[in-house]
N, C-alpha and C positions, 0 to 999 in steps of 0.2 A: 488462469495463466498470466503471463507477463503482458499479453496484448501487444499493442504497437510500440510499447516501450523498447522492445528488441530492435526496432528500426532506428530508434535514437541511439542505442548502444552501437549499432552498426556504423552510424555516422561518426560517432565519437571515436571509435576504434580506428576507422579509416583516416580520420583527420589527425589524430594524435599518436596512434600506435599503442595506446593504453588498453591492453587486453583485460585489465582487472574489472572493467565494466561488466563483463559477462558473468562474473560471480554474482553480481547484483541482480542480473536478469534471472538467474537460477533461483535466487532467494525470492524474487517477486512471484515467480510461478508457484512456489511452495506456499508462501505465507498468505496469498490471497485465498487459498483453500483452508489452511490451518486456522486462520483467524475467523473464518466462517464457522468452523467447528466449535471454537470457543463460545460462540453465541448460544449454543445449546448446552454448554456445560462440560464439554469434553476436555479433560486435562490428563488424567492418569491412564485412561483406557488405551490399549494397543491401537496404533494408527498405521495403516499400510499405505505406502506411497508408490505410485507408478508415474514415471516421467516420460513425456513424449516430445521429441524434437522433430520439426519438419524444416528442411533447409533447401535452398537453391545452391547446389554444390559449386556452381560457377562463381558465386559470390562469397560463400561461406566455407572456408577451408576446414580441414580436420582439427587444426589447432583451436579453432573457436569451439568446436564440439567438445574437445577435451577441457577447455576452460569452463564451459557450462556444466559438464559432468562433475568436475572438481568443485565447482561452486555449490552444486547440489549436495555433495557429500559434506562440505564444510558447514552448510546451513543445517543439515540434519544433525551433525555433531554438536553444534551450538544448542539446538533445541533439546537434544538428549542431556546435555550438560546442565540444563535448567529444568530437568524433570519431566520432559515430554517423552512419552514412550512411542517413538516413531521409527519405523523400519522401512527401508527401500526394498521394493520387490522387483526392481529393474525397470524396464521400459522399452522404448523403441526410438530409433533414429531413422528417419525416412528422407530420401532424396526425392523431393516433390517440386521440381523446378517449374512444372506446368501450373502449379497452384500457388507457390510461394516465391516472392521476389527476393527476399533475403532469408529470414529465419523466424520461426515462431516456436516459442518454448511454453509448454503446457504441463500440467500435472493433474493427477486424480488421487484423491484420498478416500479411504474407507475405514470405518470403525463401527463398533457396537457399544451401545451405552444402555445401562439399565433404565427402564422407564422412570424409576424413582429419582434418578439424578438429572433427567432432562429438564432444562430450563425452557418452559413454554411461555410465550408472550402473554402477559396479563397486566399490561400497562394501565395504570389508573390515574385519575386527576390529582391525587395527593402525592404522587411519586416525585422524588428528586432525580435529576439527570446528572450523572457524573461523567464528564468528558475526560478522555485520556489523550494527552497531547500527541500529535504526529511529528513534532519537531524536537530539535535538541539532540542530546547524546545520552542515551541510557547507559547503565552499567554493563549491558551486554552488547553494546554497539561499539565499533572501533573508530567511528568518525561521526562528525555532525550530520544529522539527517534533516534535510530541508522540508520533509513532510509529504513528498509526492504521492506515495502509494502507486497504484497501477490503473487508475481511472482517469479519463480525460486526456490521455497522453497524445492522441492524434491532434486534438485541438491545441494543446499546450505547445507541442513541438512546432507546429506550423505558425502559431501566433507569436512565439518568442524569437525564432531564428531566421536569419537572413535568406533572401531569395537566391543568394549565391549557391546554396546547397542544392537547389533544384537542378541547376545545370551540371553540377559536379556529380551528383548522385541520383539520377533519375530513377534508379531501381529502388530508392528508399520511400517511394510514395505511389499512391494510386494515380495512374496517368489520366484518369477521367476527372480528377480534381481540377476545378477552375484555376488557371494560373494566378488569379488575384488572391486566392486563398492558400496557395502553395508557398510555404516558407515565407510568410509575409511580414515577419518581424524585423527588428533592427539589430538584434544581438548575434554575435558569433559564439560558437560553442565554448571557446576559451576566454570569452570576456568575463570580467567580474559581474556577479549578479548584484544589481542595485539593492542596497540595504544589507548586504553580507560582506562587502569588500573590506570592511574594517574589522568585523567580528570574526569572520572565517575566510581570510584571503586565499586560502588554498582551495576553496570550493568555488570553482568557476560556474558559469551559467549551465553548461552541459552537465557537469557533475551534480549540480543542485537538482536538476530535473531528473537525473538518473539515480537519485538517492534510493537505495534499496528499501522496499516496502517494510516498514517497521512491524515486527510481530509483538503482540501483547501476551503471547503464551507464557513467558516467565512470570508476568504479573498475575495471571489467572491461576497458574499452578501454585504459586505461593499463597494467593488469596484463599483458595479452597482447601489447601493443606493446613494453613495456620488458623483459618476461621471457617470450619465446615458448616457452621450454623448460618453463614451468609447466604447460602443457596436459597433458603426460605425467605430471605428478605429481598432477593433480586427478582424483579418482575419482567425483566427483558434486557437483552444485550443486543445492540445494533452495531454492525460493522458498516461504517458509513462509506461504502464503496459505490456501486451504481445507485444514483439518486442522491448521493452525498448527504447533506444535512436534511434532506427531505425523505430519506429512505425509511425513517421510522413510521411514516404515514401508512406504509404497507402492513404495519403490525398493530394498528389501533383498531380494536375490535368493537368498541362502543361508539355509537353515533353521538356527535356533539362533544367528544373529547378533543381538546386542543393541546398541542405540544408547544410550550412557550420556552424558547431559548433566549434568555435576555441577559446573559453574562458570559458570552462566548470568549474564547481565547483571542488575543490580538491577532489580526491577520498576518501570517508569516510573510517575509519578504518575497518568497517565490510566487505566492499567489497574488501579491500586489503587482509584481512584474508582469504576470500573465494578464491580469485585468487591464493594466496600463497599455500593454502592447496590443491587446485584442480589442479594447474598447467595449468589452462585454459588460452588461449591467450586473450589479451586485447580486440580484436575484438569481440570474443565470449562473454566476460563479458559485453560489452556495448550493445550487442544484447539480453541479458537475464535479466540484472539487471539495475535499474535506475541510479546507479553510482553517486548519489548525488542530482539529481532533478527528481521528479516524475510528475511534471506538467509544461508544457511550453505554453506560450501565444505568439502568432504571432501578431505583431502590425504594424501599419503604422506610422512611425515617432518617433523621440526621445522623444517628449513630452508624447506621449501615453505610451512609455516604462517607463518613469519616474513615470507616474501615477500608473501603475500596481505595480512597485517596491515599491512605497510609501505605497500603500494599504497593501501589504504583510508585509512590515517592521513594520508597526504600530501594527501588531499582532504577532510580534516576529518571522516571517518567513523570513529567508534570501532570497533575490532575486537579480538577476542581469541579464544583457544582456549577453547571452552565445553564440550568433552568429547572 
């Protein structure tokens, strides 16, 4: 699901009146699941989606629910337009004020895939690692994406933004959080994000952190459609969500195998701002945030690497061998 990113959307909506942020939250909740399915090779098989919204109705009016539902349908329409066979089965909206301070937006997906098409991790020392960028603007996105995803948002939100919001919106955070850690940054939501102010002046700090989670589904649909032989050359696909750049360690089967990422993407401005505001060490940053690429494809051979890179670049997603 979208996790605590929905709390940031609540803040931004309350501060600016911009309800468009809720469409991004709907996308976050869907894509975090869809891109997990990509990792095992799902692209053309029918996917069933169920959406679940839990809200505190004292803080979240019906107009927000409508915006989330409309965002869900818009995201599904975009995915279908790019070849993903996904259908909404409905869902549930619950008023759970005793449990939820603002809103939580989740989804569940289900599919069936022939065993012959499943990509099972068999990562080996000779593999190349192709990283797919989390930033920029692909051909299927309508605006610049700062690369956020939906992981590490509690830390990022409190590290970046001013303590002013703690007094204004106490419902937006856990009251047991120490005051020194609550909205402890120097930025306001509508401040320019350092490093983006000249390149993308319309993207303020709040909107940058709220960038909808990029999906790589169009890339994988095109890759497997145009190069069906590539499945045999892919030894693993890792969605760098929980664990970020260290998540791959969960999929290394052989003892003594090391993963070397020695040509990463330049750290995007958003993550530089988080590091600067929080004072976190770079090791921690790479363990929490994707830091520039949120999907990586492990392949056998340089030709396979070029094929993956080509498929991504045709859709405006920067890609390169990162290790």
